[in-house]
C-alpha positions as CSV (number, residue, x, y, z in Angstrom):
1,M,-1.3,4.1,-6.4
2,L,2.3,5.0,-6.4
3,E,1.6,8.5,-5.2
4,A,-0.5,7.1,-2.3
5,L,2.4,4.9,-1.4
6,R,4.8,7.9,-1.4
7,K,2.4,9.9,0.8
8,M,2.3,7.1,3.3
9,L,6.0,6.9,3.4
10,R,6.2,10.6,4.1
11,S,3.7,10.7,7.0
12,K,4.9,10.9,10.6
13,I,4.1,7.3,11.4
14,G,4.8,6.0,7.9
15,A,8.3,7.6,7.8
16,A,9.3,5.4,10.7
17,L,7.3,2.3,9.9
18,A,8.2,2.3,6.2
19,I,11.8,1.6,7.2
20,A,10.7,-0.7,10.0
21,V,10.9,-4.5,10.0
22,L,7.4,-5.5,9.0
23,V,7.6,-3.8,5.7
24,L,11.0,-5.4,5.0
25,I,9.7,-8.8,6.0
26,A,6.7,-8.3,3.7
27,L,9.1,-7.4,0.9
28,A,11.3,-10.4,1.6
29,F,8.3,-12.8,1.7
30,A,6.8,-11.4,-1.5
31,S,9.8,-12.3,-3.6
32,G,12.5,-14.0,-1.6
33,D,15.3,-11.8,-0.4
34,V,19.0,-11.5,-1.1
35,A,20.2,-14.7,0.5
36,S,21.2,-17.4,-1.9
37,T,20.2,-15.5,-5.0
38,G,23.4,-14.4,-6.4
39,G,22.3,-14.4,-10.1
40,F,22.1,-10.6,-10.3
41,G,25.6,-9.7,-9.0
42,G,27.3,-9.6,-12.3
43,I,25.1,-6.8,-13.7
44,A,26.8,-4.1,-15.8
45,G,27.8,-1.2,-13.6
46,G,28.9,-3.2,-10.6
47,D,27.4,-5.4,-7.9
48,R,26.3,-2.6,-5.6
49,V,24.0,0.4,-6.2
50,A,25.2,2.3,-3.1
51,T,27.6,2.3,-0.3
52,V,26.3,3.5,3.1
53,G,29.1,4.0,5.6
54,N,30.8,0.6,5.6
55,E,27.7,-1.2,4.4
56,R,26.7,-2.0,0.8
57,V,23.3,-2.0,-0.9
58,D,23.6,-4.8,-3.6
59,T,22.1,-4.7,-7.0
60,S,20.3,-8.0,-6.3
61,A,18.7,-6.5,-3.2
62,L,17.4,-3.5,-5.1
63,N,16.1,-5.7,-7.9
64,Q,14.1,-7.9,-5.7
65,A,12.9,-5.1,-3.4
66,A,11.6,-3.2,-6.5
67,S,9.8,-6.4,-7.7
68,S,8.3,-6.8,-4.2
69,A,7.1,-3.2,-4.0
70,L,5.5,-3.6,-7.4
71,E,3.6,-6.6,-6.2
72,R,2.3,-4.7,-3.2
73,V,1.1,-1.9,-5.5
74,R,-0.6,-4.5,-7.7
75,Q,-2.7,-5.7,-4.8
76,N,-4.7,-2.5,-5.2
77,D,-4.1,-1.9,-8.9
78,P,-3.6,-5.2,-10.8
79,R,-3.0,-3.3,-14.0
80,M,0.2,-1.7,-12.7
81,T,3.2,-2.7,-14.8
82,M,6.9,-2.6,-14.1
83,K,7.4,0.0,-16.8
84,V,4.8,2.4,-15.3
85,F,6.3,1.7,-11.9
86,L,9.8,2.7,-13.0
87,N,8.6,5.7,-15.0
88,S,6.7,7.0,-11.9
89,G,9.9,7.0,-9.8
90,G,9.1,3.7,-8.0
91,L,12.7,2.4,-8.2
92,D,14.1,5.7,-6.8
93,Q,11.7,5.5,-3.9
94,V,12.6,1.9,-3.1
95,L,16.3,2.7,-3.3
96,A,16.0,5.8,-1.1
97,D,14.1,3.7,1.5
98,M,16.8,1.0,1.5
99,I,19.6,3.6,1.9
100,D,17.7,5.3,4.7
101,R,17.3,2.0,6.6
102,T,20.9,1.1,6.2
103,A,22.1,4.5,7.2
104,I,19.9,4.7,10.3
105,A,21.0,1.2,11.4
106,A,24.6,2.3,11.0
107,F,23.9,5.5,12.9
108,G,22.2,3.6,15.7
109,K,25.1,1.2,16.0
110,Q,27.6,4.1,16.3
111,N,25.5,5.7,19.1
112,G,24.6,2.6,21.1
113,I,21.0,2.3,20.0
114,V,20.2,-1.4,19.7
115,A,17.4,-3.9,19.6
116,G,17.9,-6.9,21.8
117,D,17.2,-10.6,21.0
118,R,14.1,-10.7,23.2
119,L,12.6,-7.7,21.4
120,V,13.4,-9.3,18.0
121,D,11.8,-12.5,19.2
122,S,8.7,-10.6,20.1
123,E,8.4,-9.0,16.7
124,I,8.8,-12.3,14.9
125,T,5.9,-13.8,16.9
126,Q,3.7,-10.9,15.8
127,I,4.2,-11.5,12.0
128,A,1.1,-12.9,10.4
129,A,3.1,-15.1,8.0
130,F,4.5,-17.0,10.9
131,K,1.3,-17.9,12.7
132,G,-0.4,-21.3,12.7
133,P,-4.1,-22.2,12.2
134,D,-4.8,-21.2,15.8
135,G,-3.6,-17.6,15.1
136,K,-0.6,-18.0,17.3
137,F,3.1,-18.0,16.4
138,S,4.3,-21.4,15.1
139,E,7.9,-22.3,15.1
140,D,7.2,-24.9,12.4
141,V,5.4,-22.4,10.2
142,F,8.3,-19.9,10.7
143,R,10.9,-22.4,9.6
144,Q,8.9,-23.6,6.7
145,A,8.2,-20.1,5.5
146,I,11.8,-18.9,5.5
147,R,12.9,-22.2,3.9
148,Q,10.4,-21.8,1.1
149,Q,11.6,-18.3,0.4
150,G,15.3,-19.3,0.5
151,I,16.2,-16.8,3.2
152,S,18.0,-17.4,6.5
153,E,16.8,-16.7,10.0
154,K,19.8,-14.3,10.4
155,L,18.5,-12.2,7.5
156,V,15.1,-12.0,9.0
157,R,16.5,-11.0,12.4
158,D,18.9,-8.4,10.9
159,D,16.0,-6.8,9.0
160,L,14.0,-6.7,12.2
161,V,16.9,-5.1,14.1
162,K,17.2,-2.3,11.4
163,G,13.5,-1.5,11.7
164,L,13.4,-1.4,15.5
165,V,16.5,0.8,15.6
166,S,14.9,3.1,13.0
167,K,11.8,3.5,15.3
168,Q,14.0,4.4,18.2
169,V,16.0,7.0,16.2
170,L,13.2,8.7,14.2
171,L,10.1,8.8,16.3
172,P,11.6,10.9,19.1
173,A,12.6,13.5,16.4
174,S,9.0,14.4,15.9
175,F,7.8,14.2,19.5
176,G,5.9,17.3,20.7
177,S,6.4,19.3,17.5
178,V,4.4,22.5,17.5
179,V,3.9,25.6,15.4
180,P,3.4,29.3,16.4
181,R,-0.2,30.2,17.1
182,E,-0.4,32.9,14.5
183,L,0.8,30.5,11.8
184,A,-1.9,28.0,12.8
185,K,-4.5,30.8,12.8
186,R,-3.6,31.9,9.3
187,Y,-3.7,28.3,8.1
188,A,-7.1,27.8,9.6
189,A,-8.4,31.1,8.1
190,L,-7.4,29.8,4.6
191,L,-10.1,27.2,5.0
192,R,-12.7,30.0,5.3
193,D,-11.5,32.2,2.4
194,R,-14.7,32.7,0.3
195,R,-14.2,32.6,-3.4
196,S,-16.7,33.7,-6.0
197,G,-16.6,33.3,-9.7
198,A,-18.1,31.2,-12.5
199,M,-17.5,28.1,-14.6
200,A,-18.6,27.2,-18.1
201,V,-18.3,24.0,-20.2
202,L,-17.9,23.7,-23.9
203,P,-18.7,20.1,-25.0
204,A,-16.7,18.8,-27.9
205,A,-19.7,17.1,-29.4
206,L,-21.4,20.5,-29.9
207,F,-18.5,21.7,-32.0
208,A,-18.0,18.6,-34.0
209,P,-18.4,18.8,-37.9
210,E,-21.8,17.8,-39.1
211,E,-20.5,16.3,-42.4
212,P,-18.8,12.8,-42.1
213,P,-15.1,12.6,-43.2
214,S,-14.2,11.6,-46.7
215,D,-12.5,8.2,-47.3
216,A,-9.1,10.0,-47.7
217,E,-9.6,12.0,-44.5
218,L,-10.6,8.9,-42.5
219,S,-7.7,6.9,-43.9
220,A,-5.2,9.6,-43.1
221,Y,-6.6,10.0,-39.6
222,Y,-6.5,6.2,-39.0
223,K,-2.9,6.0,-40.2
224,A,-1.8,8.9,-38.0
225,N,-3.6,7.6,-34.9
226,Q,-3.3,3.8,-35.5
227,G,-2.0,3.4,-32.0
228,N,-5.4,4.5,-30.6
229,F,-7.1,1.5,-32.2
230,I,-4.9,-1.3,-31.0
231,R,-6.7,-4.5,-30.0
232,P,-5.3,-5.9,-26.8
233,E,-3.7,-9.3,-26.6
234,R,-6.3,-12.0,-25.9
235,R,-5.7,-15.4,-24.3
236,I,-7.8,-18.4,-23.5
237,I,-7.0,-19.9,-20.1
238,R,-7.7,-23.5,-19.1
239,Y,-7.9,-24.0,-15.3
240,A,-9.2,-26.0,-12.4
241,S,-9.4,-25.0,-8.8
242,F,-9.2,-27.3,-5.7
243,G,-8.6,-27.3,-1.9
244,E,-8.4,-29.7,0.9
245,E,-11.1,-31.9,-0.6
246,A,-8.4,-33.1,-3.0
247,L,-6.6,-34.8,-0.1
248,K,-7.1,-38.5,0.3
249,D,-6.6,-40.8,3.3
250,V,-5.2,-38.2,5.8
251,P,-4.9,-40.2,9.1
252,A,-6.9,-39.0,12.1
253,P,-5.1,-37.9,15.3
254,T,-4.4,-40.8,17.7
255,E,-4.8,-40.7,21.5
256,A,-1.1,-41.0,21.9
257,E,-0.5,-38.0,19.7
258,I,-3.0,-35.9,21.6
259,A,-1.5,-36.9,25.0
260,F,2.0,-36.1,23.7
261,R,0.9,-32.7,22.4
262,Y,-0.8,-31.9,25.7
263,K,2.4,-32.7,27.6
264,E,4.5,-30.7,25.1
265,D,2.2,-27.6,25.4
266,Q,1.4,-28.1,29.1
267,A,2.5,-24.5,29.9
268,Q,-0.4,-23.0,27.9
269,Y,-3.0,-25.1,29.8
270,A,-1.7,-24.1,33.2
271,A,-3.5,-21.5,35.3
272,R,-2.7,-18.0,33.9
273,E,-3.5,-14.4,34.4
274,T,-3.6,-12.0,31.4
275,R,-4.2,-8.3,31.2
276,R,-5.6,-6.1,28.4
277,L,-3.7,-2.9,28.3
278,T,-3.6,0.6,26.6
279,Q,-0.1,2.0,26.3
280,L,1.7,5.2,25.2
281,I,5.4,5.3,24.6
282,V,7.3,8.5,25.0
283,P,11.1,9.2,24.7
284,T,11.9,10.4,28.3
285,E,10.9,9.8,31.9
286,A,10.0,13.4,32.3
287,A,7.6,13.2,29.4
288,A,6.0,10.1,30.9
289,K,5.5,11.7,34.3
290,A,4.0,14.8,32.6
291,V,1.4,12.7,30.8
292,I,0.6,10.7,34.0
293,A,0.1,14.0,35.8
294,E,-2.4,15.2,33.1
295,V,-4.3,11.9,33.3
296,N,-4.4,12.1,37.1
297,G,-5.8,15.6,36.6
298,G,-8.8,14.3,34.7
299,T,-7.5,14.1,31.1
300,S,-7.9,10.7,29.4
301,L,-4.7,9.0,28.2
302,E,-6.0,9.0,24.6
303,T,-6.6,12.8,24.7
304,A,-3.2,13.5,26.3
305,A,-1.5,11.5,23.6
306,K,-3.5,13.2,20.8
307,E,-2.6,16.7,22.0
308,K,1.1,15.8,21.6
309,G,0.7,14.4,18.1
310,L,0.9,10.8,19.4
311,A,-1.4,7.9,19.6
312,T,-2.1,5.2,22.2
313,A,-2.0,1.5,21.3
314,K,-4.3,-1.3,22.5
315,L,-2.5,-4.5,23.5
316,D,-4.2,-7.9,23.3
317,P,-4.5,-9.8,26.5
318,L,-0.9,-10.6,27.6
319,G,0.6,-12.6,30.4
320,R,3.6,-11.4,32.5
321,D,6.1,-13.5,30.5
322,E,4.8,-12.3,27.2
323,L,4.9,-8.7,28.2
324,T,8.5,-9.2,29.5
325,K,9.5,-10.8,26.2
326,Q,7.9,-8.1,24.1
327,F,9.2,-5.1,26.1
328,S,11.1,-5.6,29.3
329,A,10.8,-7.0,32.8
330,A,10.3,-3.5,34.2
331,V,7.3,-2.9,31.9
332,A,5.8,-6.2,32.9
333,D,6.3,-5.6,36.6
334,A,4.7,-2.2,36.4
335,A,1.7,-3.4,34.4
336,F,1.0,-6.3,36.8
337,A,1.4,-4.2,39.9
338,A,-1.4,-1.8,38.9
339,G,-5.1,-2.5,39.6
340,E,-7.8,-2.8,36.9
341,G,-8.6,0.7,35.4
342,K,-5.5,2.2,36.9
343,L,-2.3,3.7,35.5
344,A,0.9,1.8,36.1
345,A,4.1,3.5,37.2
346,P,6.2,4.6,34.2
347,A,8.6,1.9,33.1
348,R,11.3,1.7,30.5
349,S,12.1,-0.6,27.5
350,G,14.3,-0.4,24.5
351,L,11.6,1.6,22.8
352,G,11.3,4.3,25.4
353,W,9.2,5.0,28.5
354,H,5.8,3.2,28.7
355,I,2.7,4.7,30.2
356,I,0.3,1.8,30.7
357,R,-3.4,1.7,31.7
358,V,-4.8,-1.7,32.8
359,D,-8.1,-2.0,31.0
360,A,-9.0,-5.5,32.1
361,V,-7.6,-8.4,34.2
362,N,-8.5,-12.0,33.2
363,S,-7.7,-15.1,35.2
364,R,-7.9,-18.5,33.7
365,P,-7.8,-21.8,35.7
366,A,-5.7,-24.8,34.7
367,R,-7.2,-27.2,32.1
368,T,-7.0,-31.0,32.1
369,L,-6.3,-33.3,29.1
370,D,-10.0,-34.3,29.0
371,Q,-11.0,-30.6,28.8
372,V,-8.8,-29.7,25.8
373,S,-8.4,-33.0,24.0
374,G,-11.0,-31.9,21.4
375,D,-9.1,-28.7,20.6
376,I,-5.8,-30.5,20.4
377,A,-7.2,-33.1,18.1
378,E,-8.6,-30.5,15.8
379,R,-5.2,-28.7,15.7
380,I,-3.3,-31.9,15.0
381,A,-5.8,-32.8,12.3
382,S,-5.3,-29.3,10.7
383,E,-1.6,-29.7,10.8
384,K,-1.7,-33.1,9.2
385,K,-3.9,-31.7,6.4
386,R,-1.5,-28.9,5.9
387,V,1.5,-31.2,5.6
388,A,-0.4,-33.5,3.3
389,L,-1.5,-30.5,1.2
390,N,2.0,-29.2,1.0
391,E,3.2,-32.7,-0.2
392,L,0.4,-32.7,-2.8
393,L,1.3,-29.3,-4.1
394,S,5.0,-30.2,-4.3
395,R,4.2,-33.3,-6.2
396,I,2.1,-31.4,-8.7
397,E,4.8,-28.8,-9.2
398,D,7.4,-31.6,-9.8
399,Q,5.1,-33.1,-12.4
400,F,4.7,-29.8,-14.2
401,D,8.5,-29.3,-14.1
402,E,9.0,-32.7,-15.6
403,G,6.6,-31.9,-18.5
404,G,3.4,-33.2,-17.1
405,S,0.1,-31.9,-18.5
406,L,-2.8,-30.0,-16.8
407,A,-5.2,-32.8,-17.7
408,E,-3.0,-35.4,-15.9
409,A,-2.8,-33.2,-12.8
410,A,-6.6,-32.6,-12.9
411,K,-7.2,-36.3,-13.0
412,E,-5.1,-36.9,-10.0
413,L,-6.9,-34.2,-8.1
414,G,-10.3,-35.4,-9.1
415,V,-11.3,-32.1,-10.7
416,T,-12.6,-31.1,-14.2
417,P,-10.7,-28.4,-16.1
418,E,-12.7,-25.4,-17.4
419,Q,-11.9,-22.9,-20.1
420,T,-12.3,-19.1,-20.3
421,Q,-13.6,-17.1,-23.2
422,P,-10.8,-14.9,-24.8
423,I,-9.8,-12.5,-22.1
424,T,-7.5,-9.4,-21.9
425,A,-4.8,-8.8,-19.4
426,D,-7.1,-6.9,-17.1
427,G,-9.5,-9.8,-16.8
428,Q,-12.2,-8.5,-19.2
429,V,-13.8,-10.8,-21.6
430,Y,-12.9,-9.5,-25.0
431,Q,-15.7,-7.4,-26.7
432,K,-18.3,-8.4,-24.0
433,A,-18.8,-5.4,-21.8
434,G,-19.3,-6.3,-18.1
435,E,-18.1,-9.9,-18.4
436,R,-14.9,-10.9,-16.6
437,A,-12.7,-13.9,-16.0
438,P,-13.7,-16.1,-13.1
439,D,-12.6,-14.6,-9.7
440,V,-10.4,-17.7,-9.1
441,L,-8.1,-16.4,-11.9
442,T,-7.7,-12.9,-10.6
443,K,-4.4,-13.5,-8.9
444,V,-2.9,-15.5,-11.8
445,L,-3.8,-13.2,-14.8
446,E,-0.4,-11.5,-14.8
447,T,1.4,-14.9,-14.9
448,A,-1.0,-16.2,-17.5
449,F,-0.2,-13.3,-19.8
450,A,3.6,-13.8,-19.4
451,M,3.7,-17.6,-19.9
452,D,4.0,-19.8,-23.0
453,Q,1.2,-22.0,-24.3
454,E,0.7,-25.5,-22.9
455,N,3.0,-24.7,-19.9
456,P,0.8,-25.5,-16.8
457,Q,1.4,-23.7,-13.6
458,L,0.2,-24.0,-10.0
459,A,-0.9,-21.0,-7.9
460,E,-2.4,-20.2,-4.5
461,V,-5.6,-18.3,-4.6
462,E,-6.7,-18.2,-1.0
463,P,-3.8,-18.8,1.4
464,G,-3.7,-22.3,2.6
465,K,-7.3,-23.0,1.3
466,T,-7.8,-22.7,-2.4
467,F,-5.4,-23.4,-5.3
468,V,-5.6,-23.4,-9.0
469,I,-3.8,-25.2,-11.9
470,F,-3.8,-23.4,-15.2
471,D,-2.3,-23.1,-18.6
472,V,-2.9,-21.0,-21.8
473,T,-4.4,-22.8,-24.8
474,D,-4.6,-19.9,-27.3
475,I,-2.9,-16.5,-27.8
476,E,-4.1,-13.7,-30.1
477,P,-1.3,-11.0,-30.1
478,S,-2.0,-7.3,-29.7
479,A,-2.4,-5.4,-33.1
480,A,-4.2,-2.6,-34.7
481,A,-7.6,-3.5,-35.9
482,P,-8.1,-3.2,-39.7
483,L,-9.9,0.0,-40.7
484,K,-12.7,-1.9,-42.4
485,D,-13.6,-3.6,-39.1
486,I,-13.7,-0.5,-37.0
487,R,-14.8,2.2,-39.5
488,D,-17.6,3.5,-37.3
489,D,-15.2,3.7,-34.2
490,V,-12.6,5.6,-36.3
491,T,-15.3,8.0,-37.7
492,A,-16.5,8.7,-34.2
493,A,-13.0,9.4,-32.9
494,Y,-12.2,11.6,-35.9
495,T,-15.4,13.6,-35.3
496,M,-14.7,14.0,-31.6
497,D,-11.1,15.1,-32.2
498,K,-12.3,17.8,-34.6
499,G,-14.9,18.9,-32.1
500,F,-12.3,19.0,-29.3
501,A,-10.0,21.2,-31.3
502,A,-12.9,23.5,-32.3
503,A,-14.1,23.7,-28.7
504,R,-10.6,24.7,-27.6
505,K,-10.6,27.6,-30.1
506,A,-14.0,28.7,-28.8
507,A,-12.8,28.4,-25.2
508,E,-9.8,30.6,-26.0
509,K,-12.0,33.2,-27.5
510,V,-14.2,33.2,-24.4
511,Q,-11.1,33.5,-22.2
512,A,-9.9,36.5,-24.2
513,E,-13.3,38.2,-23.9
514,V,-13.4,37.7,-20.1
515,R,-9.9,39.1,-19.7
516,K,-11.1,42.2,-21.5
517,G,-13.8,42.6,-18.9
518,S,-16.8,40.8,-20.4
519,E,-19.0,38.7,-18.2
520,L,-18.5,34.9,-18.7
521,G,-22.2,34.4,-19.7
522,K,-22.1,37.1,-22.4
523,A,-18.8,35.7,-23.8
524,M,-20.4,32.3,-24.0
525,A,-23.5,33.7,-25.7
526,S,-21.3,35.4,-28.4
527,L,-20.4,31.9,-29.7
528,G,-23.9,31.5,-31.1
529,K,-24.4,28.0,-29.9
530,R,-26.8,26.4,-27.4
531,L,-24.4,25.6,-24.6
532,P,-24.9,24.5,-21.0
533,P,-25.6,27.4,-18.7
534,V,-22.8,29.1,-16.9
535,Q,-22.5,27.9,-13.2
536,N,-21.9,30.5,-10.6
537,I,-19.5,29.5,-7.7
538,N,-19.5,31.0,-4.3
539,M,-17.9,28.8,-1.5
540,T,-15.1,28.2,1.0
541,R,-12.7,25.3,1.2
542,E,-14.7,24.1,4.2
543,E,-17.8,24.0,2.2
544,M,-16.0,22.2,-0.7
545,A,-14.6,19.6,1.7
546,R,-18.1,19.0,3.2
547,M,-19.5,18.6,-0.3
548,Q,-16.8,16.1,-1.1
549,M,-17.5,14.0,2.0
550,Q,-21.2,14.0,1.4
551,A,-20.8,12.9,-2.2
552,Q,-18.0,10.5,-1.3
553,R,-16.0,11.3,-4.3
554,Q,-13.1,13.5,-5.3
555,V,-13.4,17.2,-6.0
556,P,-14.2,17.8,-9.7
557,P,-11.1,19.0,-11.5
558,P,-12.5,22.5,-12.5
559,L,-13.4,23.1,-8.9
560,A,-10.0,22.1,-7.7
561,L,-8.5,24.5,-10.3
562,F,-10.8,27.2,-9.0
563,F,-9.3,27.0,-5.5
564,S,-5.7,27.2,-6.8
565,M,-6.1,30.3,-9.0
566,A,-5.2,33.9,-8.4
567,E,-7.9,36.5,-7.9
568,G,-9.2,38.0,-11.2
569,T,-7.8,35.2,-13.5
570,V,-9.6,33.0,-16.0
571,K,-8.2,29.6,-17.0
572,L,-9.0,26.7,-19.4
573,L,-9.1,23.0,-18.4
574,A,-9.6,20.0,-20.7
575,A,-12.5,17.8,-19.7
576,P,-11.8,14.1,-18.9
577,Q,-11.1,12.0,-22.0
578,D,-11.0,15.2,-24.2
579,T,-14.8,15.5,-24.2
580,G,-14.7,19.3,-24.1
581,W,-13.2,22.3,-22.3
582,F,-13.9,24.1,-19.0
583,V,-13.6,27.9,-18.7
584,V,-13.0,28.8,-15.0
585,Y,-13.2,32.4,-13.8
586,L,-12.2,33.5,-10.2
587,K,-13.7,37.0,-9.6
588,D,-12.6,37.7,-6.1
589,I,-11.4,36.3,-2.7
590,V,-12.7,37.4,0.7
591,P,-10.2,36.4,3.4
592,G,-11.6,34.1,6.2
593,E,-11.6,34.9,9.9
594,V,-10.9,32.6,12.9
595,K,-11.5,33.6,16.5
596,D,-9.0,32.7,19.2
597,D,-11.4,30.3,21.0
598,E,-12.6,28.3,18.0
599,Q,-11.9,24.5,17.9
600,I,-10.6,24.8,14.3
601,L,-7.6,26.6,15.6
602,A,-6.5,23.7,17.8
603,T,-7.2,21.3,14.9
604,A,-5.0,23.4,12.5
605,A,-2.2,23.6,15.1
606,R,-2.3,19.8,15.5
607,E,-2.2,19.2,11.8
608,L,0.6,21.6,11.2
609,G,2.4,20.1,14.2
610,G,2.3,16.8,12.3
611,V,3.6,18.4,9.2
612,V,6.5,20.0,11.2
613,G,7.1,16.6,12.8
614,N,7.5,15.1,9.4
615,E,9.9,17.8,8.5
616,Y,11.9,17.0,11.6
617,I,12.0,13.4,10.6
618,D,13.1,14.2,7.1
619,S,15.8,16.5,8.4
620,M,17.0,13.8,10.8
621,R,17.2,11.3,7.9
622,R,19.2,13.7,5.8
623,A,21.6,14.5,8.6
624,I,22.1,10.8,9.3
625,R,22.8,10.2,5.6
626,A,25.4,13.0,5.7
627,E,27.1,11.8,8.9
628,V,27.2,8.1,7.9
629,G,28.2,8.9,4.3
630,V,26.3,7.7,1.2
631,K,27.8,7.0,-2.3
632,R,25.5,6.1,-5.1
633,N,26.6,4.0,-8.1
634,E,24.5,5.6,-10.9
635,S,25.7,3.2,-13.6
636,A,24.6,0.2,-11.5
637,I,21.2,1.9,-10.7
638,K,20.7,2.5,-14.4
639,A,21.5,-1.1,-15.1
640,V,19.0,-2.4,-12.6
641,K,16.3,-0.1,-14.1
642,T,17.2,-1.4,-17.6
643,Q,16.9,-5.0,-16.5
644,L,13.7,-4.5,-14.6
645,G,12.2,-2.7,-17.6
646,G,13.0,-5.5,-20.0
647,G,16.0,-3.8,-21.5
648,S,14.2,-0.7,-22.6
């Protein structure tokens, strides 16, 4: 997971967006940001991990950003731990990202690159966390959200400014990046290199000893490998889930409330024209005019963008005011001056020059109170339920903080607590293959395995809809199982280890014979065992990629090794879970050929252009760091890592 995150951060779009506002806001709302959380400032090593120009990166900010990044990784891999995250370089990646954002913001300020208040307002309205039940931005939800996280509006806006400045600085650095045609041709030809050779497998089970180990051998093996037979910690969780059905006596909207809301929101019920648009943003007016000329010549806007390593964006139906607020008055005027299906004249905003195609024009007549009263009533009812639900959740949390029990809370909610079987931290029912903890507990397992017994907690399962109260009633600590209880498992492991070691010796013997000139099949036959037949390999990278797509799985490790070896070599590779050994032999390589008019050449040029664009962005970031000036406080960084790792 962490490697995938790194790859995303290094991509052309990811390099800019990773330091953009939405990522920062996501981090802030995952853990609460640095505002009003000064408890980490006194850490050994100092209160800052880096100084960027005249700006500082605080230890508290790094601590919480790392915790937030871990939570994002856990969304795809719930078993990820902070220790693994740290050992995989996660903290270094988070710190590098924070330093880059701060440096680019300082560089932008020095060179007059800014993000205005209207653009920031537009970005805030697009953040999902700030939208109401109708899917539109809600001022009340925005205020409530930042209040709950203990962060200020200024902090949110400052982070948005940094991200928008980063886009303006970095994206133009990669615009129009290309590579020499001959380089692209050689790269494309690599995909057609034909490799031939063979592969053999030596299963450990076929080399395992036939005689069972003696008591002394088994005892010694168990003692030396006791860590392999650790039983995981098991816990029994008591829980009860609930939702809006737990609310009682929520008043219905009154006619006065509906009329007041209609008057308050009258602008949205007035007659309105919106337009659905497709846009491309380029850094200069000359580039915009060049693209428009291509489109007028018969090329589609999407194709013109793709050929330059860019991408168009579809915009939801927007009115003139919304488009002005999101970009600029010039952009809005241009978009609303063009006819349906036509290109607008190039117009400029703080992000660059906009090339806009009007995909559809929608006109909506004004609506009366009678026409919309039902929708307004439904929205007010939803808001009242949300307020009542928030009050209920706050009351339950207060009860738990004051020592209240789960049974008391369940009684107030009108739900009946249930209890799991003993489960492990990954949600598996202990010693019952295929059985798992209920889905409603998936998001709270980490907390449940970090809390004390009889200490009830409240958690949100489905945002705004489903909640769960839970506590832990029984804990069985992790420990090695006694040998007498797992004798068969230890015997099987002993036998497989011996077979794995013997299979390696046999594989090394085969490798030596092949290096002397023997055929792989003859070398395998010389071992005197009935082994799986040798598999001949003859394919190109194109064929391997096609096979991978058809099978919808990763390339097998020995085949991946085959395509990374030098001609005439033979190598060994351990099979997954030490179940045997592969012997991989690459006999020869026939170079591929690509003609000048083949489509693969254009594809290769485009892909390499993207790689070059990424390099330009990385170079720009390094140059900005050097110009602004970055000083790292290694002792403070180490202290943050130590604290996050629990002192280890």
